[in-house]
C-alpha positions in Angstrom: 6.3 -14.8 8.7 5.3 -15.1 5.1 6.1 -12.9 2.2 2.5 -11.6 2.3 2.8 -10.8 6.0 6.0 -8.8 5.4 4.3 -6.9 2.5 1.4 -6.2 4.8 3.7 -4.9 7.5 5.4 -2.6 5.0 2.1 -1.2 3.9 1.2 -0.6 7.6 4.5 1.3 8.0 3.5 3.5 5.1 0.1 4.0 6.7 1.6 4.9 10.0 3.8 7.5 8.2 0.6 9.1 6.9 1.5 8.0 3.4 -2.1 6.8 2.8 -2.1 6.6 -1.0 1.2 4.6 -1.1 -0.1 2.4 1.7 -3.3 1.8 -0.3 -1.3 0.7 -3.4 0.8 -1.6 -1.3 -2.2 -3.1 0.4 -3.8 -3.7 -3.0 -0.7 -5.7 -4.0 -1.0 -7.7 -0.7 -4.7 -8.5 -1.5 -3.8 -9.5 -5.0 -1.5 -12.1 -3.5 -4.1 -13.2 -0.9 -7.7 -12.0 -1.7 -9.0 -13.2 1.7 -6.3 -11.5 3.9 -8.9 -9.7 6.0 -6.3 -7.6 7.9 -5.0 -6.2 4.6 -8.6 -5.5 3.4 -9.5 -3.8 6.6 -6.3 -1.7 6.5 -7.1 -0.8 2.9 -10.5 0.4 3.8 -9.1 2.6 6.5 -6.3 3.9 4.3 -8.7 4.7 1.5 -10.9 6.6 4.0 -7.9 8.6 5.2 -7.0 9.5 1.6 -10.6 10.7 0.9 -11.4 7.7 -1.4 -14.5 7.0 0.7 -16.6 5.1 -1.8 -13.8 2.5 -2.5 -13.2 2.4 1.3 -16.8 1.3 1.8 -16.4 -1.5 -0.7 -13.2 -2.8 1.0 -14.8 -2.5 4.4 -18.0 -4.3 3.3 -15.8 -7.2 2.0 -13.9 -7.2 5.3 -17.2 -7.5 7.2 -18.2 -10.5 5.1 -14.9 -12.2 5.8 -14.8 -11.4 9.5 -18.3 -10.3 10.8 -17.2 -10.6 14.5 -14.7 -7.7 14.2 -16.5 -4.6 15.6 -13.7 -2.4 14.4 -14.7 -3.1 10.8 -18.3 -2.2 11.5 -17.2 1.0 13.2 -15.0 2.1 10.2 -17.7 1.1 7.7 -20.2 3.2 9.6 -17.9 6.2 9.7 -17.3 5.8 5.9 -21.0 5.8 5.3 -21.2 8.9 7.4 -18.5 10.5 5.2 -20.7 9.7 2.2 -23.8 11.1 4.0 -25.5 7.7 3.9 -27.4 8.2 7.1 -29.4 5.0 7.1 -26.4 2.8 6.4 -24.5 4.7 9.1 -27.2 3.9 11.6 -27.2 0.2 10.6 -23.5 0.0 11.4 -24.0 2.0 14.5 -26.6 -0.6 15.7 -24.0 -3.4 15.2 -21.3 -1.5 17.0 -23.6 -0.4 19.9 -24.5 -4.0 20.6 -20.9 -5.0 20.9 -18.8 -2.0 22.0 -20.4 0.9 23.7 -17.4 3.3 23.7 -17.1 3.0 19.9 -20.8 3.6 19.6 -20.5 6.8 21.6 -17.7 7.9 19.3 -20.0 7.2 16.3 -22.9 9.0 17.9 -20.8 12.1 18.6 -19.4 12.1 15.1 -22.9 12.0 13.6 -24.2 14.8 15.7 -20.8 16.5 15.9 -21.5 17.0 19.6 -19.9 15.1 22.5 -22.3 13.2 24.8 -22.1 13.9 28.5 -20.4 10.9 30.2 -22.9 8.1 30.9 -25.7 9.7 28.9 -28.1 7.2 27.2 -27.5 6.6 23.5 -30.8 6.2 21.7 -31.3 3.1 19.6 -32.0 3.4 15.9 -34.1 1.2 13.7 -32.1 -1.4 11.9 -32.1 -1.1 8.1 -32.9 -4.4 6.3 
């Protein structure tokens, strides 16, 4: 385990302790050491969202998507951050990505958007992809 990995684990421990602002600062230090450490960037995006710093969270999550476009968790959290900023079209763009890869996460996003749980097995309508 490298020094950067240990620093990332410490930041995650802060995050798990609901110390989101401290975790965000620790993650920024990790990213300064390794700017392409996608797990740290992803964790930073989530931590910023949890500490109500949603606009910076979107930037971190967008960067994480560029580094690892196959990770549906990043698309999910990016979509939820867009929802927090009331950016509906961008939310639906991420929803489309998530829906194509992970239906349960898509249901969670849909319910968050409408603030209304779907009956189990109900069809989730598709949304037009924003280009």
